[in-house]
C-alpha positions in Angstrom: -58.0 75.2 57.2 -55.4 74.2 59.6 -55.4 70.6 58.3 -55.0 71.9 54.7 -52.3 74.2 55.7 -50.5 71.4 57.5 -50.9 69.1 54.5 -49.6 71.8 52.0 -46.7 72.6 54.2 -45.9 68.9 54.6 -46.0 68.4 50.8 -43.7 71.4 50.4 -41.4 69.8 52.8 -41.4 66.6 50.7 -40.9 68.3 47.4 -38.5 71.0 48.6 -35.3 69.0 48.7 -33.4 69.4 45.4 -31.3 66.8 43.7 -28.3 66.0 45.9 -25.2 67.8 45.0 -22.4 65.6 43.6 -19.2 65.5 45.5 -16.0 66.5 43.8 -15.0 62.9 43.5 -18.2 61.8 41.9 -18.3 64.8 39.5 -14.7 64.2 38.4 -15.6 60.6 37.5 -18.6 61.6 35.3 -18.3 61.3 31.5 -18.6 65.0 31.0 -15.4 65.9 32.9 -12.4 63.7 32.3 -10.3 62.6 35.2 -6.7 63.4 35.7 -5.8 59.9 34.7 -7.8 60.3 31.5 -5.9 63.5 30.6 -2.6 61.7 31.1 -3.6 58.9 28.7 -4.9 61.3 26.0 -2.5 64.2 25.9 -3.2 67.2 23.6 -1.2 66.9 20.3 1.9 69.1 20.4 3.3 70.6 17.2 6.8 70.6 18.6 7.2 66.9 18.8 9.6 65.1 16.4 8.8 65.0 12.7 6.2 67.8 12.9 6.4 70.7 10.4 7.9 73.1 13.0 10.6 70.7 14.0 11.5 69.7 10.4 11.6 73.4 9.4 14.0 74.2 12.1 16.1 71.1 11.4 16.6 71.6 7.7 16.2 75.4 7.5 13.2 75.5 5.2 10.3 78.0 5.8 6.7 76.9 6.3 5.0 77.8 3.1 3.2 74.5 2.2 3.3 75.3 -1.5 5.7 72.6 -2.7 5.1 69.0 -3.6 6.9 65.6 -3.8 7.2 63.4 -6.9 8.4 59.8 -6.5 9.9 57.7 -9.3 10.1 54.0 -8.3 11.4 51.0 -10.2 13.9 48.2 -10.3 17.3 48.3 -11.8 17.5 49.3 -15.5 14.0 50.7 -15.4 15.0 54.2 -16.5 14.5 56.0 -13.1 17.5 58.3 -13.4 16.6 59.0 -17.1 13.1 60.0 -16.0 14.5 62.2 -13.2 16.8 64.0 -15.6 13.9 64.5 -18.1 11.7 66.1 -15.4 14.6 68.3 -14.2 15.2 69.4 -17.7 11.5 70.3 -18.1 11.7 72.6 -15.1 14.9 74.1 -16.4 13.1 75.0 -19.7 10.4 76.7 -17.5 13.2 78.9 -16.0 13.2 77.2 -12.6 16.4 77.0 -10.5 17.2 73.3 -10.3 19.7 71.3 -8.3 20.6 67.6 -8.2 21.7 65.5 -5.2 23.5 62.1 -5.5 24.6 59.5 -3.1 28.3 60.0 -2.3 29.2 56.3 -2.5 27.8 55.8 -6.0 30.9 56.4 -8.1 30.1 53.9 -10.8 30.3 56.5 -13.6 31.2 59.8 -11.9 32.0 61.2 -8.4 30.3 64.6 -9.1 27.5 63.8 -11.5 24.3 61.8 -11.7 24.6 59.4 -14.6 22.3 57.1 -16.5 23.5 53.7 -17.6 23.9 55.1 -21.2 26.2 57.8 -19.8 23.9 60.8 -19.9 25.3 62.9 -17.0 24.3 66.0 -15.0 26.4 67.7 -12.3 25.2 67.0 -8.7 26.0 67.6 -5.1 27.3 64.3 -3.5 26.4 63.5 0.1 25.5 60.7 2.4 23.0 62.6 4.5 20.7 65.3 3.1 20.8 67.3 6.3 24.5 68.1 5.5 23.7 69.9 2.3 20.3 71.4 3.2 21.8 74.9 3.5 23.1 74.6 -0.1 19.8 74.0 -1.7 17.7 76.7 -0.1 17.8 79.0 -3.1 16.6 76.4 -5.6 13.1 75.9 -6.8 13.4 72.2 -7.8 15.4 69.6 -5.9 16.2 66.3 -7.6 17.4 63.3 -5.5 18.9 60.2 -7.2 19.2 56.8 -5.5 17.0 58.1 -2.7 16.8 54.7 -1.0 20.4 55.3 0.4 19.6 58.4 2.4 18.5 57.7 6.0 16.9 61.2 6.4 15.1 61.1 3.0 11.6 61.2 4.4 12.1 64.1 6.8 14.1 66.1 4.2 11.5 65.8 1.5 8.7 66.7 3.8 10.5 69.7 5.1 11.5 70.9 1.6 8.0 70.4 0.2 6.5 72.3 3.2 9.1 75.0 2.3 7.7 75.5 -1.2 10.2 73.3 -3.0 9.4 70.8 -5.8 11.1 67.6 -4.8 11.7 64.8 -7.3 13.1 61.5 -6.0 14.2 58.5 -8.0 14.7 55.3 -6.0 14.6 51.6 -5.8 11.4 50.5 -4.1 12.8 47.1 -3.1 16.0 45.2 -2.5 17.3 42.2 -4.5 15.3 40.1 -2.0 12.1 42.1 -2.9 12.0 43.7 0.6 11.4 47.4 1.3 14.6 49.4 0.7 15.3 51.7 3.7 12.6 54.1 4.5 11.8 55.2 1.0 8.3 53.6 1.0 7.3 55.8 3.9 7.3 58.7 1.4 4.3 57.3 -0.5 1.6 58.7 1.7 3.4 62.1 1.7 3.8 62.4 -2.0 1.6 64.1 -4.6 2.8 61.9 -7.4 4.0 58.3 -7.4 5.0 56.2 -10.5 6.7 52.8 -10.8 8.7 52.1 -13.9 9.6 48.6 -15.2 12.5 47.3 -17.1 12.7 44.5 -19.6 13.5 41.0 -18.3 17.1 40.2 -19.2 16.2 36.5 -19.4 12.9 36.2 -21.3 12.3 39.8 -22.5 9.0 40.2 -20.6 8.2 43.2 -18.5 10.5 43.1 -15.5 9.6 44.6 -12.1 12.3 43.0 -9.9 16.1 43.1 -9.5 18.1 40.0 -9.1 21.7 40.0 -7.8 24.1 37.7 -9.6 27.0 37.8 -7.1 27.7 36.3 -3.7 27.3 39.5 -1.7 24.5 39.3 0.9 24.5 42.8 2.3 21.7 45.2 1.2 23.9 48.1 0.0 26.0 46.8 -2.9 26.4 49.4 -5.6 26.9 48.1 -9.1 25.5 47.8 -12.6 25.1 45.0 -15.0 28.1 43.3 -13.4 26.1 42.6 -10.3 22.4 42.9 -11.1 19.9 42.0 -13.8 16.3 43.0 -14.2 13.9 40.0 -14.1 10.2 39.2 -14.3 8.4 37.3 -11.6 9.0 33.9 -13.2 12.7 34.5 -13.8 13.1 35.9 -10.3 11.7 32.8 -8.7 13.8 30.4 -10.9 16.8 29.2 -8.9 19.3 29.1 -11.7 19.7 32.4 -13.5 21.4 32.0 -16.9 23.8 34.8 -16.2 24.9 33.7 -12.7 26.4 30.3 -13.1 28.2 29.5 -9.8 27.5 33.1 -8.8 30.1 34.7 -11.0 30.6 38.4 -10.3 31.2 39.5 -13.9 28.3 39.9 -16.3 29.5 39.5 -19.8 29.0 37.7 -23.1 31.0 34.7 -22.1 28.6 34.0 -19.2 25.7 34.2 -21.6 27.3 31.7 -24.0 28.0 29.2 -21.1 24.4 29.1 -19.9 22.6 29.6 -23.2 20.2 27.0 -24.4 19.1 26.4 -27.9 15.8 28.2 -27.7 16.4 30.5 -24.7 16.1 34.3 -25.3 19.2 36.1 -24.1 20.3 39.6 -23.3 23.1 41.3 -25.3 25.0 43.7 -23.1 26.7 45.3 -26.1 23.6 46.2 -28.1 21.1 46.5 -25.2 18.6 44.5 -27.2 16.8 41.2 -26.6 17.5 38.6 -29.2 16.2 35.0 -29.7 18.6 32.3 -30.7 16.9 30.5 -33.5 17.4 26.8 -34.0 
């Protein structure tokens, strides 16, 4: 009996010790509990950082309703972007929506206070160089149209704030420069928009579909506002061609005399007077 008791007591002594307690340092380094350094590397997201809904709402003065949306109208020069913008705005006006147009203040080709198409269809607009400056003026409207959106440095933040504030935002803009590079920050709007379309013009050299803009003057800076006197719409083939028929020696005036100088016997040409493509027959 004594031997059994001794053996049982000894076995209890062997089995009694529990798993060693982890020290604070070893526990903190375990996968279940992140260390202080891990917490610093992976901070909790904060909704008061730049470009978050709260910050944008405070910056532009729009409420947080999340009931609006963004429509993007992209395209090259002469693709009909402004015409499409005005058509959509008119559609909302028929539906008794309060609509307002915003234009780039330096675009005075046709009017200082109106958005205008190349064929002189005009609509009154608010001119500005930064959308933040006129945000307080558009609070009461249901639909906000922005022409030449590529020129506004705060376009992305404004559109996001307005859409979060329940506004319908329609933007017409060039998607690329005359060098086929992204124009400003306008392409950043694509993942934020509910609707994106790209319009095409007609190539002013060969009459094919034209997706690109070609400059026919010597200016090299990105922002050069002009019409047919500075730009033409071209297809890929005509964009890559070194000598554009309308830009002999980089002349800055686009007119019929330039066409006649460069015209070949069988080359299609663009008539700036009739806005139609014609083919010079032999």
